Rosetta silent file (secondary structure, phi, psi, omega in degrees, C-alpha in Angstrom):
SEQUENCE: XXXXXXXXXXXXXXXXXXXXXXXXXXXXXXXXXXXXXXXXXXXXXXXXXXXXXXXXXXXXXXXXXXXXXXXXXXXXXXXXXXXXXXXXXXXXXXXXXXXXXXXXXXXXXXXXXXXXXXXXXXXXXXXXXXXXXXXXXXXXXXXXXXXXXXXXXXXXXXXXXXXXXXXXXXXXXXXXXXXXXXXXXXXXXXXXXXXXXXXXXXXXXXXXXXXXXXXXXXXXXXXXXXXXXXXXXXX
SCORE:     score description
SCORE:     0.000 S_00000001
   1 L     0.000  122.174  179.609  107.614  230.813   41.366 S_00000001
   2 L  -162.737   17.241 -177.452  104.110  229.468   41.225 S_00000001
   3 L   -78.948  143.253  175.914  103.883  226.617   43.636 S_00000001
   4 L  -103.303  138.480  177.791  100.907  226.267   45.946 S_00000001
   5 L  -100.582  127.760 -174.262  101.379  225.057   49.520 S_00000001
   6 L   -95.990  145.725  179.855   98.602  222.850   50.805 S_00000001
   7 L  -118.785  156.710 -177.794   97.316  222.887   54.342 S_00000001
   8 L   -80.247  162.175  175.526   95.525  220.257   56.368 S_00000001
   9 L   110.083  125.118 -175.948   91.845  220.234   57.425 S_00000001
  10 H   -62.595  -43.707 -178.308   88.720  219.309   55.494 S_00000001
  11 H   -64.452  -45.690  178.451   87.004  222.662   55.962 S_00000001
  12 H   -63.534  -38.615  178.225   90.088  224.592   54.949 S_00000001
  13 H   -63.613  -38.780  178.222   90.628  222.245   52.014 S_00000001
  14 H   -66.651  -43.363  178.190   87.073  222.874   50.885 S_00000001
  15 H   -61.209  -42.299 -179.897   87.544  226.622   51.185 S_00000001
  16 H   -67.144  -33.972  179.436   90.778  226.471   49.216 S_00000001
  17 H   -66.457  -41.739  177.087   89.058  224.376   46.512 S_00000001
  18 H   -61.701  -40.407  177.647   86.373  226.998   46.167 S_00000001
  19 H   -65.972  -37.025  178.372   88.998  229.716   45.900 S_00000001
  20 H   -62.993  -43.089  177.495   90.808  227.625   43.305 S_00000001
  21 H   -61.796  -38.080  179.168   87.678  227.326   41.221 S_00000001
  22 H   -64.568  -41.203  178.793   87.193  231.057   41.408 S_00000001
  23 H   -65.204  -41.991  179.370   90.741  231.672   40.194 S_00000001
  24 H   -65.085  -38.632 -179.599   90.364  229.177   37.354 S_00000001
  25 H   -66.623  -38.447 -179.424   87.045  230.755   36.302 S_00000001
  26 H   -66.054  -41.714  178.394   88.638  234.198   36.176 S_00000001
  27 H   -63.747  -37.860  176.289   91.455  232.906   33.921 S_00000001
  28 H   -62.295  -45.650  177.985   88.838  231.351   31.662 S_00000001
  29 H   -59.930  -46.828  179.009   86.934  234.665   31.533 S_00000001
  30 H   -63.489  -44.329  179.551   90.049  236.661   30.691 S_00000001
  31 H   -61.431  -39.609 -179.808   91.113  234.136   28.061 S_00000001
  32 H   -72.886  -29.803 -179.812   87.709  234.187   26.407 S_00000001
  33 H   -73.243  -37.109 -177.609   87.685  237.987   26.531 S_00000001
  34 H   -83.061  -16.682 -178.384   91.109  238.316   24.876 S_00000001
  35 L  -137.473 -158.010  179.534   90.510  235.686   22.218 S_00000001
  36 L   -79.230  152.691  178.289   87.762  233.575   20.652 S_00000001
  37 L   -75.926   -2.029 -178.824   85.230  231.791   22.903 S_00000001
  38 L   -96.454  114.496 -176.676   86.002  228.473   21.251 S_00000001
  39 H   -54.133  -32.950 -177.454   88.740  226.550   23.173 S_00000001
  40 H   -72.227  -17.993 -178.599   89.880  224.829   19.961 S_00000001
  41 H  -109.375    2.656 -177.080   90.604  228.210   18.376 S_00000001
  42 L  -137.730   92.760 -176.263   92.042  229.853   21.500 S_00000001
  43 H   -52.598  -42.008 -179.426   95.086  228.080   23.023 S_00000001
  44 H   -62.671  -44.661  179.056   95.016  230.095   26.267 S_00000001
  45 H   -62.992  -41.384  179.194   91.329  229.316   26.741 S_00000001
  46 H   -59.445  -44.637 -178.431   91.868  225.635   25.964 S_00000001
  47 H   -70.527  -34.405  177.692   94.550  225.328   28.591 S_00000001
  48 H   -67.296  -37.986 -179.909   92.483  227.227   31.136 S_00000001
  49 H   -69.840  -44.802 -179.911   89.509  224.947   30.512 S_00000001
  50 H   -61.166  -39.838  178.450   91.696  221.793   30.712 S_00000001
  51 H   -61.532  -40.707  176.382   93.231  223.036   33.948 S_00000001
  52 H   -64.446  -47.308 -179.836   89.712  223.515   35.389 S_00000001
  53 H   -61.224  -35.690 -176.124   88.547  220.088   34.253 S_00000001
  54 H   -63.540  -27.469 -179.621   91.616  218.464   35.731 S_00000001
  55 L  -107.887   21.920  177.350   90.609  219.550   39.229 S_00000001
  56 L    60.619   36.079  173.748   86.892  218.732   38.644 S_00000001
  57 L   -66.551  132.475 -175.431   85.720  222.292   38.339 S_00000001
  58 L   -55.039  137.188 -178.332   81.937  222.170   37.527 S_00000001
  59 H   -61.541  -32.885  178.083   81.194  222.399   33.838 S_00000001
  60 H   -68.096  -30.084  177.409   78.509  225.030   34.351 S_00000001
  61 H   -67.035  -41.626  178.149   81.077  227.205   36.087 S_00000001
  62 H   -65.034  -47.095  178.364   83.363  226.852   33.059 S_00000001
  63 H   -62.820  -38.784  177.553   80.592  227.587   30.565 S_00000001
  64 H   -65.981  -40.459  178.448   79.468  230.613   32.549 S_00000001
  65 H   -61.613  -40.978 -179.469   83.039  231.952   32.647 S_00000001
  66 H   -67.235  -44.764  178.689   83.359  231.570   28.875 S_00000001
  67 H   -63.408  -35.608 -178.134   80.029  233.343   28.218 S_00000001
  68 H   -67.234  -45.352 -177.789   81.011  236.125   30.635 S_00000001
  69 H   -65.144  -36.486 -176.570   84.361  236.624   28.905 S_00000001
  70 L   -87.449    0.183  176.531   82.893  236.593   25.405 S_00000001
  71 L    88.072    5.161  178.106   80.172  239.079   26.278 S_00000001
  72 L   -79.137  -16.707 -178.642   77.258  236.605   26.126 S_00000001
  73 L  -133.506  123.671 -178.392   76.648  237.086   29.829 S_00000001
  74 L  -120.020  104.927  176.532   76.782  240.452   31.566 S_00000001
  75 L  -103.249   10.237  177.425   76.626  240.291   35.372 S_00000001
  76 L    81.192   -0.957  179.043   78.012  243.782   35.780 S_00000001
  77 L  -105.138  126.763  177.946   81.401  242.461   37.039 S_00000001
  78 L  -108.680  129.719  178.567   84.498  243.155   35.020 S_00000001
  79 L   -99.119  128.259  177.025   87.716  241.218   35.544 S_00000001
  80 E  -127.431  154.502 -179.624   90.981  242.986   34.836 S_00000001
  81 E   -97.288  130.321  179.207   94.633  241.908   35.034 S_00000001
  82 E  -135.967  151.049 -179.479   96.926  243.981   37.260 S_00000001
  83 E  -125.508  137.297 -179.979  100.536  243.464   38.353 S_00000001
  84 E  -121.931  152.285 -179.059  102.236  244.446   41.651 S_00000001
  85 E  -129.643  152.598  176.147  105.893  244.469   42.540 S_00000001
  86 E  -177.750 -175.623 -179.667  107.776  244.385   45.822 S_00000001
  87 E  -115.370  130.876  169.538  110.471  242.890   47.952 S_00000001
  88 L   -80.468  175.213  174.898  110.248  239.831   50.157 S_00000001
  89 H   -54.451  150.297  174.291  112.585  239.587   53.135 S_00000001
  90 H    69.573   25.140  176.181  116.334  239.536   52.378 S_00000001
  91 H    76.319   13.662  179.585  116.028  241.419   49.112 S_00000001
  92 L   -73.967  125.387  177.477  114.123  238.814   47.149 S_00000001
  93 E   -76.864  141.119 -179.709  112.266  240.421   44.226 S_00000001
  94 E  -136.992  136.472  171.674  108.618  239.519   43.825 S_00000001
  95 E  -122.967  127.946 -179.671  106.085  240.146   41.053 S_00000001
  96 E  -116.053  117.644  174.107  102.415  239.297   41.658 S_00000001
  97 E   -91.884  127.293 -178.282  100.028  238.988   38.754 S_00000001
  98 E  -124.185  155.671  172.052   96.372  239.360   39.803 S_00000001
  99 E  -124.343  121.001 -171.055   92.965  239.064   38.181 S_00000001
 100 E  -142.732  155.989  174.487   90.416  241.206   40.022 S_00000001
 101 L  -107.738    4.576  179.209   87.009  242.783   39.900 S_00000001
 102 L  -152.402   93.856 -175.295   88.046  245.451   42.405 S_00000001
 103 H   -60.988  -37.355 -178.158   91.464  247.002   41.956 S_00000001
 104 H   -64.881  -42.904  178.410   91.267  249.094   45.177 S_00000001
 105 H   -62.839  -45.644 -175.904   90.548  246.004   47.293 S_00000001
 106 H   -63.303  -46.456 -176.791   93.288  243.993   45.662 S_00000001
 107 H   -64.359  -35.421  179.900   96.066  246.548   45.972 S_00000001
 108 H   -68.190  -40.922  179.610   95.231  247.073   49.655 S_00000001
 109 H   -67.925  -40.509  179.071   95.289  243.316   50.355 S_00000001
 110 H   -65.838  -40.818  178.327   98.542  242.700   48.474 S_00000001
 111 H   -62.659  -40.683 -179.199  100.205  245.653   50.241 S_00000001
 112 H   -67.547  -37.514  179.523   99.093  244.336   53.613 S_00000001
 113 H   -63.708  -46.876  176.908  100.427  240.821   52.810 S_00000001
 114 H   -55.744  -50.352 -176.220  103.862  242.243   51.984 S_00000001
 115 H   -65.120  -39.726 -176.437  103.893  244.381   55.146 S_00000001
 116 H   -72.987  -15.029 -176.718  102.643  241.592   57.441 S_00000001
 117 L  -119.464   31.154  173.889  105.284  239.176   56.248 S_00000001
 118 L    75.935   12.709 -179.029  108.415  241.285   56.432 S_00000001
 119 L  -105.234 -172.067  179.760  108.259  242.514   52.858 S_00000001
 120 E  -150.059  119.135  176.926  107.693  245.852   51.176 S_00000001
 121 E   -77.418  134.980 -179.899  105.408  246.567   48.237 S_00000001
 122 E  -112.371 -176.595  177.377  106.951  248.918   45.741 S_00000001
 123 L   -81.968  171.727  177.474  105.969  251.083   42.835 S_00000001
 124 L   -60.213  127.158 -179.097  105.798  249.922   39.217 S_00000001
 125 L    95.147   -3.519 -178.268  109.298  249.093   38.084 S_00000001
 126 L   -58.425  -41.870 -178.054  110.638  248.556   41.599 S_00000001
 127 L  -128.479    0.436 -176.739  111.800  244.985   40.866 S_00000001
 128 H   -57.054  -33.097  179.905  110.839  244.521   37.196 S_00000001
 129 H   -62.912  -17.641  179.907  114.510  245.067   36.285 S_00000001
 130 H   -83.639   -6.130 -174.759  115.333  241.835   38.155 S_00000001
 131 E  -124.183  160.407  173.761  113.144  239.826   35.741 S_00000001
 132 E  -115.730  133.036 -179.907  112.984  239.092   32.044 S_00000001
 133 E   -80.665  121.971 -175.168  109.630  239.059   30.245 S_00000001
 134 E  -138.831  166.291  167.984  109.473  235.703   28.428 S_00000001
 135 E   -89.849  136.084  179.100  107.171  233.123   26.921 S_00000001
 136 E  -126.418  125.242 -179.495  106.939  230.065   29.156 S_00000001
 137 E  -125.547  122.168  178.599  105.672  226.704   27.931 S_00000001
 138 E  -104.244  127.884 -179.717  105.372  223.757   30.278 S_00000001
 139 E  -139.600  172.201 -178.571  105.220  220.307   28.705 S_00000001
 140 E  -141.078  133.611  178.766  105.592  216.646   29.375 S_00000001
 141 L  -156.877  133.215 -176.018  107.015  213.919   27.175 S_00000001
 142 L   -82.859  149.166  174.443  108.421  210.485   28.018 S_00000001
 143 L    75.927   18.168  179.154  111.836  209.314   26.758 S_00000001
 144 L   -85.536  123.433 -179.821  113.397  212.681   26.086 S_00000001
 145 L   -87.063  -60.253 -175.275  117.184  212.492   26.404 S_00000001
 146 L  -106.910  100.518  178.470  118.645  215.858   25.483 S_00000001
 147 H   -65.815  -35.259  179.976  116.421  218.759   26.525 S_00000001
 148 H   -59.552  -40.005 -179.453  118.850  221.310   25.138 S_00000001
 149 H   -67.699  -38.844  176.350  118.423  219.749   21.705 S_00000001
 150 H   -59.186  -46.555 -179.889  114.654  219.835   22.105 S_00000001
 151 H   -57.899  -44.619  178.594  114.848  223.519   22.971 S_00000001
 152 H   -62.543  -41.803 -177.963  116.896  224.290   19.882 S_00000001
 153 H   -63.982  -32.726 -177.728  114.491  222.324   17.658 S_00000001
 154 H   -99.682    1.383  176.177  111.423  224.310   18.845 S_00000001
 155 L    87.103   15.553  178.254  113.074  227.715   18.905 S_00000001
 156 L   -84.486  151.503  179.107  113.322  228.151   22.699 S_00000001
 157 L   -88.084  -22.432 -176.380  116.130  230.111   24.284 S_00000001
 158 E  -155.138  159.683  179.258  116.316  228.125   27.527 S_00000001
 159 E  -150.103  142.314  178.002  114.900  224.963   29.075 S_00000001
 160 E  -133.155  140.228  175.839  114.630  223.607   32.667 S_00000001
 161 E   -70.369  141.591  174.333  113.666  220.205   33.946 S_00000001
 162 L   -73.273  115.613 -179.069  110.503  220.162   36.036 S_00000001
 163 L   -60.239  -24.156 -173.277  111.583  219.363   39.595 S_00000001
 164 L  -100.006   -1.749 -177.917  108.195  217.781   40.344 S_00000001
 165 L  -152.426  111.431 -175.714  107.975  215.594   37.190 S_00000001
 166 L   -65.555  -17.514  177.658  110.940  213.842   35.632 S_00000001
 167 L   -97.907    0.807 -176.193  109.152  213.789   32.272 S_00000001
 168 E  -104.643  159.086  177.907  108.250  217.482   32.402 S_00000001
 169 E  -155.399  160.140  177.080  110.160  220.587   31.404 S_00000001
 170 E  -112.538  125.269  177.274  109.809  224.364   31.137 S_00000001
 171 E  -108.906  136.682  178.807  110.776  226.018   27.834 S_00000001
 172 E  -121.977  144.410  179.145  111.481  229.748   27.632 S_00000001
 173 E  -155.466 -172.967  177.513  111.665  232.026   24.655 S_00000001
 174 L   -67.254  147.087 -175.747  110.958  235.505   23.394 S_00000001
 175 H   -54.355  -37.765 -178.670  107.460  236.782   24.175 S_00000001
 176 H   -74.861   -8.297  179.430  106.562  236.928   20.469 S_00000001
 177 H   -98.970    8.088 -176.218  107.566  233.301   19.965 S_00000001
 178 H   -52.059  -55.623 -176.399  105.082  231.897   22.463 S_00000001
 179 H   -68.632  -33.849 -177.872  102.669  230.278   19.971 S_00000001
 180 H   -67.582  -41.036  179.110  105.461  229.107   17.631 S_00000001
 181 H   -68.468  -43.242  178.008  107.237  227.261   20.480 S_00000001
 182 H   -57.461  -47.653 -178.860  103.969  225.811   21.760 S_00000001
 183 H   -63.587  -41.251  179.359  102.990  224.595   18.329 S_00000001
 184 H   -63.925  -40.586  179.964  106.439  223.119   17.700 S_00000001
 185 H   -64.410  -45.492  177.808  106.386  221.231   20.995 S_00000001
 186 H   -58.387  -42.727  178.797  102.943  219.784   20.225 S_00000001
 187 H   -62.298  -29.501 -178.890  104.161  218.657   16.800 S_00000001
 188 L   -91.322   10.692  174.518  107.078  216.878   18.483 S_00000001
 189 L    91.837    8.592  179.344  104.761  214.938   20.751 S_00000001
 190 L   -79.982  139.681  173.613  104.864  217.075   23.895 S_00000001
 191 E   -92.003  102.372 -175.159  101.784  217.272   26.078 S_00000001
 192 E   -83.031  119.837 -179.461  101.625  221.036   26.663 S_00000001
 193 E  -105.926  -14.442  177.740   99.830  222.000   29.908 S_00000001
 194 E  -155.113  141.066  176.849  100.698  225.715   30.000 S_00000001
 195 E  -150.531  108.944 -174.471  101.789  228.356   27.473 S_00000001
 196 E  -154.787  162.332  171.377  101.861  231.892   28.738 S_00000001
 197 E   -77.413  137.119 -173.762  103.814  235.104   29.029 S_00000001
 198 E  -142.512 -177.190  176.568  105.780  235.007   32.272 S_00000001
 199 E  -121.083  127.483 -178.985  108.559  236.555   34.276 S_00000001
 200 E  -119.734  127.108 -178.803  111.890  234.777   34.660 S_00000001
 201 E   -63.370  131.102  178.779  114.469  235.968   37.194 S_00000001
 202 L   -67.325  -37.133  179.049  117.689  237.156   35.581 S_00000001
 203 L  -145.630  148.401  179.093  119.616  236.031   38.667 S_00000001
 204 L   -87.928  137.680  177.453  118.665  234.194   41.821 S_00000001
 205 L   -74.992  127.204 -175.996  118.926  235.996   45.141 S_00000001
 206 L   -86.482  117.298 -179.555  121.290  234.056   47.366 S_00000001
 207 L  -140.463  163.604 -179.747  119.809  233.372   50.824 S_00000001
 208 L   -83.230  171.365 -179.914  120.143  230.682   53.502 S_00000001
 209 H   -62.850  -36.204 -179.703  117.613  227.905   54.166 S_00000001
 210 H   -67.967  -41.561  179.408  116.411  229.781   57.241 S_00000001
 211 H   -64.755  -37.058  177.656  115.940  232.930   55.277 S_00000001
 212 H   -59.663  -35.178  178.443  114.122  230.923   52.560 S_00000001
 213 H   -63.223  -41.078  175.827  111.496  229.898   55.053 S_00000001
 214 H   -61.926  -42.663  178.178  110.722  233.524   55.752 S_00000001
 215 H   -63.891  -41.419  179.395  110.440  234.221   52.042 S_00000001
 216 H   -60.637  -36.141  179.377  108.166  231.195   51.586 S_00000001
 217 H   -61.972  -41.848  179.026  105.779  232.486   54.233 S_00000001
 218 H   -67.688  -46.132 -178.927  105.280  235.706   52.226 S_00000001
 219 H   -62.956  -36.090  177.469  104.944  233.843   48.927 S_00000001
 220 H   -64.565  -42.237  179.416  102.465  231.415   50.424 S_00000001
 221 H   -65.662  -38.940  177.064  100.326  234.288   51.683 S_00000001
 222 H   -66.766  -40.071  178.393  100.409  235.934   48.282 S_00000001
 223 H   -63.888  -35.217 -175.424   99.467  232.689   46.528 S_00000001
 224 H   -76.028  -14.333 -179.746   96.552  232.180   48.963 S_00000001
 225 L   -65.319  138.015 -174.555   95.054  235.633   48.188 S_00000001
 226 L   -59.487  -29.239 -174.979   91.817  235.236   46.253 S_00000001
 227 L   -95.897   -9.032 -177.426   92.889  237.669   43.533 S_00000001
 228 E   -72.580  142.904  179.788   96.445  236.462   42.953 S_00000001
 229 E  -115.141  -47.432  176.422   97.023  234.565   39.694 S_00000001
 230 E  -141.476  143.872  178.512  100.737  234.029   39.439 S_00000001
 231 E  -125.873  129.418  178.557  103.594  234.829   41.824 S_00000001
 232 E  -121.682  143.394 -179.548  107.184  235.132   40.648 S_00000001
 233 E  -144.754  158.016 -179.377  110.288  235.521   42.816 S_00000001
 234 L   -89.422   54.602  176.684  114.038  235.656   42.406 S_00000001
 235 L  -131.988    0.000    0.000  114.670  232.394   44.189 S_00000001
């Protein structure tokens, strides 16, 4: 689960764009902190930078985020990654990955979002058992006939067609195989736009279309939170 729902209105669109830039900058900072500050030598950083450039994020914002993550710039603000778990309405499991400079603020906001939308935030491990920790690589390539064969060739355990792009697909594998699968896809001509550790639902929670709308309202609110980075759900 990671889709963003867009709302109408120029002012709101502008506000959401600013929030998006903030989220992208945080990912760049974290990627630069965990690896080298050179995008060509740090796959996670390269993808974060490309994602930012794709939505016209200012280059000075990108450069500042890299310097901050690599320790070249100290503004006294530290970004950390935290994960929260809970239930959406109708027993749907939810994991929220956040990047924040204030853990106390973030946990309070995430808990309030769950409560305000018919959900319930739980303790660590509350819903983790409903998910599998995996490597997830999203790529795009024209003219691919048999995705299962592609998955076998690159060492992935599973593959799914991208519902929003007929040429796109999601490849899943063991966490330790992330870079190997990414590299193999690139060598086979895939345009890889994301390669990260993720959470994949072991089973989908069965709910009606009406119930799905209630769940979407919670997921949308979580996605819109300034500190949320990725949202996963068992739907």
